[in-house]
C-alpha positions as CSV (number, residue, x, y, z in Angstrom):
1,M,0.0,0.0,0.0
2,S,2.7,2.5,1.0
3,K,4.7,1.8,-2.2
4,L,1.7,2.4,-4.4
5,K,0.8,5.6,-2.6
6,E,4.3,6.8,-3.0
7,L,4.3,6.1,-6.7
8,L,0.9,7.8,-7.1
9,I,2.5,11.0,-5.9
10,Q,5.6,10.6,-8.1
11,K,4.1,9.6,-11.5
12,I,0.9,8.8,-13.5
13,L,0.6,5.0,-13.3
14,V,-0.4,3.2,-16.4
15,L,-3.0,0.4,-16.3
16,D,-3.2,-2.2,-19.0
17,G,-5.8,-2.4,-21.9
18,A,-8.5,-4.9,-22.8
19,M,-8.0,-8.6,-22.1
20,G,-11.1,-9.5,-24.2
21,T,-9.9,-7.6,-27.2
22,M,-6.5,-9.3,-27.1
23,L,-8.0,-12.8,-26.6
24,Q,-10.2,-12.3,-29.7
25,R,-7.0,-12.2,-31.8
26,Y,-6.3,-15.8,-30.9
27,Q,-9.7,-16.9,-32.4
28,F,-10.1,-19.7,-29.9
29,S,-12.7,-22.3,-30.8
30,E,-15.1,-24.1,-28.5
31,E,-12.5,-26.9,-28.2
32,D,-9.8,-24.4,-27.3
33,F,-11.9,-23.0,-24.5
34,Q,-12.7,-26.5,-23.3
35,G,-9.1,-27.9,-23.4
36,E,-8.7,-31.5,-22.5
37,R,-10.0,-31.1,-19.0
38,F,-13.4,-29.8,-20.0
39,K,-13.9,-31.7,-23.1
40,N,-17.6,-32.5,-23.8
41,W,-18.7,-30.1,-21.1
42,E,-22.5,-30.2,-20.8
43,I,-23.0,-26.7,-22.2
44,P,-20.9,-24.5,-24.5
45,V,-18.2,-22.6,-22.8
46,K,-16.9,-20.5,-25.7
47,G,-16.9,-16.9,-24.4
48,N,-16.0,-17.8,-20.9
49,N,-12.7,-15.9,-21.0
50,D,-11.9,-16.5,-17.3
51,L,-11.8,-20.3,-18.1
52,L,-8.8,-19.6,-20.4
53,S,-6.7,-19.1,-17.4
54,L,-7.0,-22.9,-16.9
55,T,-7.2,-24.1,-20.5
56,Q,-5.0,-21.6,-22.3
57,P,-2.7,-20.1,-19.6
58,K,0.1,-19.4,-22.0
59,A,-2.1,-17.0,-24.0
60,I,-3.1,-15.2,-20.8
61,A,0.5,-14.8,-19.7
62,E,1.4,-13.5,-23.2
63,V,-1.3,-10.8,-23.0
64,H,0.0,-9.6,-19.6
65,Q,3.6,-9.6,-20.9
66,K,2.6,-7.5,-24.0
67,Y,0.9,-4.9,-21.8
68,F,3.9,-4.7,-19.4
69,E,6.2,-4.3,-22.4
70,A,4.0,-1.6,-23.8
71,G,4.6,0.4,-20.6
72,A,1.8,-0.7,-18.1
73,D,2.7,-0.4,-14.4
74,I,-0.4,-2.5,-13.5
75,V,-2.1,-5.4,-15.2
76,E,-5.6,-6.8,-14.3
77,T,-6.2,-10.4,-13.7
78,N,-8.3,-12.4,-16.1
79,T,-11.2,-12.6,-13.6
80,F,-13.9,-10.2,-14.7
81,S,-16.6,-12.8,-14.3
82,G,-14.8,-14.7,-11.5
83,T,-17.8,-15.1,-9.1
84,T,-20.1,-18.0,-8.5
85,I,-22.9,-15.6,-9.7
86,A,-21.4,-15.1,-13.2
87,M,-20.0,-18.6,-13.5
88,A,-23.4,-20.1,-13.0
89,D,-24.1,-19.3,-16.6
90,Y,-21.5,-22.1,-17.5
91,K,-22.3,-24.4,-14.5
92,M,-18.8,-23.8,-13.3
93,E,-19.4,-22.2,-9.8
94,H,-17.2,-24.9,-8.3
95,L,-14.2,-23.6,-10.2
96,V,-14.2,-20.0,-8.8
97,D,-11.4,-20.5,-6.2
98,E,-9.2,-22.1,-8.8
99,L,-10.0,-19.6,-11.6
100,N,-9.1,-16.6,-9.4
101,Y,-6.1,-18.2,-7.9
102,E,-4.6,-19.3,-11.2
103,S,-5.4,-16.0,-12.9
104,A,-3.6,-14.1,-10.1
105,R,-0.7,-16.5,-10.1
106,I,-0.2,-16.2,-13.9
107,A,-0.3,-12.4,-13.8
108,K,2.0,-12.2,-10.7
109,E,4.6,-14.5,-12.3
110,V,4.8,-12.2,-15.3
111,A,4.9,-9.1,-13.2
112,Q,7.8,-10.5,-11.1
113,K,9.7,-11.5,-14.2
114,I,9.4,-8.1,-15.8
115,T,10.2,-6.3,-12.6
116,L,13.5,-8.3,-12.3
117,E,14.5,-7.0,-15.7
118,N,14.1,-3.4,-14.5
119,T,13.8,-3.1,-10.7
120,E,13.5,0.7,-11.0
121,K,10.1,0.2,-12.5
122,P,8.1,-2.2,-10.2
123,R,5.1,-3.9,-11.8
124,F,1.8,-4.6,-10.0
125,V,-1.2,-6.9,-10.4
126,A,-4.8,-5.8,-9.8
127,G,-7.3,-8.5,-9.0
128,A,-10.2,-7.7,-11.3
129,M,-13.7,-8.0,-9.7
130,G,-16.4,-7.4,-12.3
131,P,-20.0,-6.3,-11.6
132,T,-21.6,-9.7,-12.1
133,N,-24.6,-10.3,-14.4
134,K,-27.2,-9.5,-11.7
135,T,-28.0,-6.2,-10.1
136,A,-29.2,-5.5,-6.5
137,S,-30.8,-2.2,-7.3
138,I,-32.8,-2.9,-10.5
139,S,-35.5,-5.5,-11.3
140,P,-34.9,-7.6,-14.3
141,D,-38.6,-7.9,-14.7
142,V,-40.3,-4.7,-16.1
143,N,-43.7,-6.1,-14.9
144,N,-42.5,-6.5,-11.3
145,P,-40.3,-3.5,-10.4
146,G,-40.0,-4.6,-6.8
147,F,-38.4,-8.0,-7.7
148,R,-34.6,-8.5,-7.2
149,A,-32.7,-11.4,-8.8
150,I,-30.1,-11.2,-6.0
151,C,-29.6,-9.7,-2.6
152,F,-26.7,-7.8,-0.9
153,D,-25.6,-10.8,1.2
154,E,-25.4,-13.2,-1.7
155,L,-23.2,-10.6,-3.5
156,R,-21.1,-10.1,-0.4
157,M,-20.4,-13.8,-0.1
158,A,-19.6,-14.2,-3.7
159,Y,-17.2,-11.3,-3.8
160,K,-15.5,-12.4,-0.6
161,Q,-14.8,-15.8,-2.1
162,Q,-13.3,-14.2,-5.2
163,A,-11.2,-11.7,-3.2
164,L,-9.8,-14.3,-1.0
165,A,-8.7,-16.5,-3.9
166,L,-7.2,-13.4,-5.7
167,L,-5.2,-12.5,-2.6
168,K,-4.0,-16.1,-2.2
169,G,-2.8,-16.0,-5.8
170,G,-0.6,-12.9,-5.0
171,V,-2.4,-9.8,-6.3
172,D,-1.2,-6.4,-5.0
173,I,-4.5,-4.5,-5.5
174,L,-8.1,-5.4,-5.5
175,L,-10.0,-3.6,-8.4
176,V,-13.8,-3.5,-8.2
177,E,-14.6,-2.4,-11.7
178,T,-17.2,-1.5,-14.3
179,V,-19.6,-0.6,-11.5
180,F,-23.1,0.0,-13.0
181,D,-24.9,-0.6,-9.7
182,T,-23.3,1.0,-6.7
183,L,-25.1,-1.4,-4.3
184,N,-23.3,-4.3,-6.0
185,A,-20.0,-2.4,-5.5
186,K,-20.8,-1.8,-1.9
187,A,-21.2,-5.5,-1.4
188,A,-17.8,-6.1,-2.9
189,L,-16.2,-3.3,-0.8
190,F,-17.9,-4.6,2.4
191,A,-16.5,-8.1,1.7
192,I,-13.0,-6.6,1.2
193,E,-13.2,-4.6,4.4
194,E,-14.2,-7.9,6.2
195,I,-11.2,-9.6,4.8
196,K,-8.9,-6.7,5.8
197,E,-10.2,-6.9,9.4
198,E,-10.1,-10.7,9.7
199,Q,-6.6,-11.0,8.2
200,Q,-5.2,-7.8,9.6
201,I,-4.0,-6.7,6.1
202,D,-4.2,-3.3,4.3
203,I,-4.7,-4.3,0.7
204,P,-5.0,-1.3,-1.7
205,V,-8.5,-1.0,-3.3
206,M,-9.3,0.6,-6.6
207,L,-12.9,1.3,-7.6
208,S,-14.1,2.1,-11.1
209,G,-17.6,2.9,-12.1
210,T,-19.1,3.1,-15.6
211,I,-21.2,6.0,-17.0
212,T,-23.6,4.1,-19.3
213,D,-24.8,6.9,-21.7
214,A,-25.0,10.5,-22.5
215,S,-27.2,11.2,-19.5
216,G,-24.0,11.1,-17.4
217,R,-25.4,8.5,-15.0
218,T,-24.7,4.9,-14.0
219,L,-27.2,2.2,-15.0
220,S,-28.7,2.5,-11.5
221,G,-29.2,6.2,-12.0
222,Q,-26.4,7.9,-10.1
223,T,-24.4,10.9,-11.3
224,A,-20.6,10.9,-10.9
225,E,-20.9,13.0,-7.8
226,A,-23.6,10.7,-6.2
227,F,-21.5,7.6,-7.1
228,L,-18.5,9.1,-5.3
229,I,-20.5,10.2,-2.2
230,S,-22.0,6.6,-2.0
231,V,-18.5,5.1,-1.6
232,S,-16.7,7.9,0.2
233,H,-16.8,6.0,3.6
234,I,-14.4,3.4,2.2
235,P,-10.6,4.0,2.2
236,L,-9.7,3.8,-1.5
237,L,-6.4,4.0,-3.4
238,S,-8.3,5.3,-6.3
239,V,-11.8,6.0,-7.7
240,G,-12.6,6.5,-11.3
241,F,-14.5,5.4,-14.4
242,N,-14.0,2.8,-17.2
243,C,-15.8,1.3,-20.2
244,A,-19.0,2.5,-21.9
245,L,-17.6,5.8,-23.1
246,G,-14.6,6.9,-25.1
247,A,-12.0,9.2,-23.6
248,K,-13.6,12.4,-24.9
249,Q,-17.0,11.7,-23.5
250,L,-15.5,10.7,-20.1
251,T,-13.8,14.0,-19.4
252,P,-16.6,16.0,-17.6
253,H,-17.2,13.1,-15.3
254,L,-13.6,12.8,-14.4
255,E,-13.6,16.5,-13.6
256,V,-16.3,15.9,-11.0
257,L,-14.3,13.2,-9.3
258,A,-11.0,15.1,-9.4
259,N,-12.5,18.0,-7.6
260,R,-14.3,16.0,-5.0
261,T,-11.9,13.3,-3.7
262,S,-8.6,13.1,-1.9
263,A,-8.1,9.6,-3.3
264,G,-6.3,8.9,-6.6
265,V,-8.4,9.2,-9.8
266,S,-8.3,6.5,-12.4
267,A,-9.6,6.4,-16.0
268,Y,-9.6,3.6,-18.5
269,P,-12.0,4.5,-21.3
270,N,-12.9,2.5,-24.5
271,A,-11.1,3.1,-27.8
272,G,-13.9,5.5,-28.8
273,L,-17.6,4.5,-29.2
274,P,-18.4,1.2,-31.0
275,N,-19.3,1.3,-34.7
276,A,-22.4,-0.4,-36.2
277,F,-20.7,-3.8,-35.9
278,G,-19.8,-3.3,-32.2
279,E,-16.1,-2.8,-33.1
280,Y,-13.8,0.0,-31.9
281,D,-12.0,2.1,-34.6
282,E,-10.1,4.7,-32.6
283,S,-6.4,4.5,-33.3
284,P,-3.7,4.5,-30.5
285,E,-2.7,8.0,-31.6
286,E,-6.3,9.4,-31.6
287,M,-7.0,7.9,-28.1
288,A,-3.7,9.2,-26.7
289,S,-4.4,12.6,-28.0
290,Q,-7.8,12.7,-26.3
291,I,-6.4,11.4,-23.0
292,E,-3.8,14.1,-23.1
293,E,-6.6,16.5,-22.2
294,Y,-7.0,14.7,-18.8
295,L,-3.3,15.2,-18.2
296,Q,-3.3,18.8,-19.2
297,K,-6.2,19.4,-16.8
298,N,-4.4,17.4,-14.1
299,L,-7.4,15.1,-13.6
300,V,-5.9,11.6,-13.2
301,N,-3.3,9.5,-11.3
302,I,-3.9,6.2,-13.1
303,I,-4.6,5.9,-16.8
304,G,-5.3,2.9,-19.1
305,G,-7.7,1.5,-21.6
306,C,-10.9,-0.7,-21.7
307,C,-12.8,-2.2,-24.7
308,G,-11.0,-2.1,-28.0
309,T,-7.6,-1.1,-26.6
310,T,-4.5,-3.1,-27.3
311,P,-0.8,-2.9,-26.3
312,E,-0.4,-0.3,-29.1
313,H,-2.9,1.9,-27.4
314,I,-1.3,1.5,-24.0
315,K,2.1,2.3,-25.5
316,A,0.8,5.5,-27.0
317,I,-1.0,6.4,-23.7
318,A,2.2,5.6,-21.6
319,N,4.3,7.8,-23.9
320,V,1.9,10.8,-23.3
321,A,1.5,10.1,-19.6
322,G,5.3,10.2,-19.1
323,K,5.3,13.9,-20.1
324,Y,3.0,15.0,-17.3
325,S,2.9,15.1,-13.5
326,P,0.1,13.2,-11.6
327,R,-2.8,15.0,-10.1
328,K,-2.0,16.1,-6.5
329,L,-3.7,14.1,-3.8
330,E,-5.2,16.9,-1.8
331,A,-8.3,17.4,0.3
332,P,-11.4,17.8,-1.9
333,Q,-13.1,21.1,-2.6
334,L,-16.2,21.8,-0.5
335,I,-19.5,21.3,-2.3
């Protein structure tokens, strides 16, 4: 924790880019996803990227290495859907401990190897904890607005299991990301605080929400300011936004956070907005140019990329970030 806080004051830290975008390049088949161990699984598993940490670990390690070589200080584990809640879609709830442990171990092994090559630039691993495919604040049934598919305690237990396995695998940070429902995030943060108290550890926690559209709100209806206020009781290494929007569209929401928190501010936007085919066209140079506005305005401490970003994007972003000083970690302005 102290090392990361020290680095946040010294420089803008660079986060990696999209794992999913990189894995698509491998064009893995159903058989590749299954591997030998899950051959003839009862339902299709293609698309379960977390499973590739068990069946295609070499590819996962290669992606981490490419991002580190591009200039990333922090890479995220391949565990975006690593909860019993999300894994239920593939009837693989029993694999959660192993999936998170192995994903963390692979990333940590690569981080240690790259750090040894240049000890003046330590590399870190963030345990990615995604939002799950169920929401505690919104009914999935438009005809029954009071219905909830999941409750806070179920989320807390699922996140706690994931966090414990990630920590056992060696992560340096826990990253609760792509938060579209702050109540889900609060369950994850509560679980992490429980672990910190039970194990007497002080693991750094990053939190990243997602603004879902031009309204400037999360899916559960919060503005950037409301989102920040909702989680301000938790000690965070950083708070920020990722996904859904491109760098240009994210700027005003980052300004809100930067002026309202004493924690670090993170941003890892998409490579622009998706085209008609759901693909991202923004080049590394275009994205880095837009992100430079964050740096000129002194808005961020941690910068990276989400959907559509590659090592080429991260390299361009790292080159720009190296020219600027990080945002100062000061007391927030009074509202």
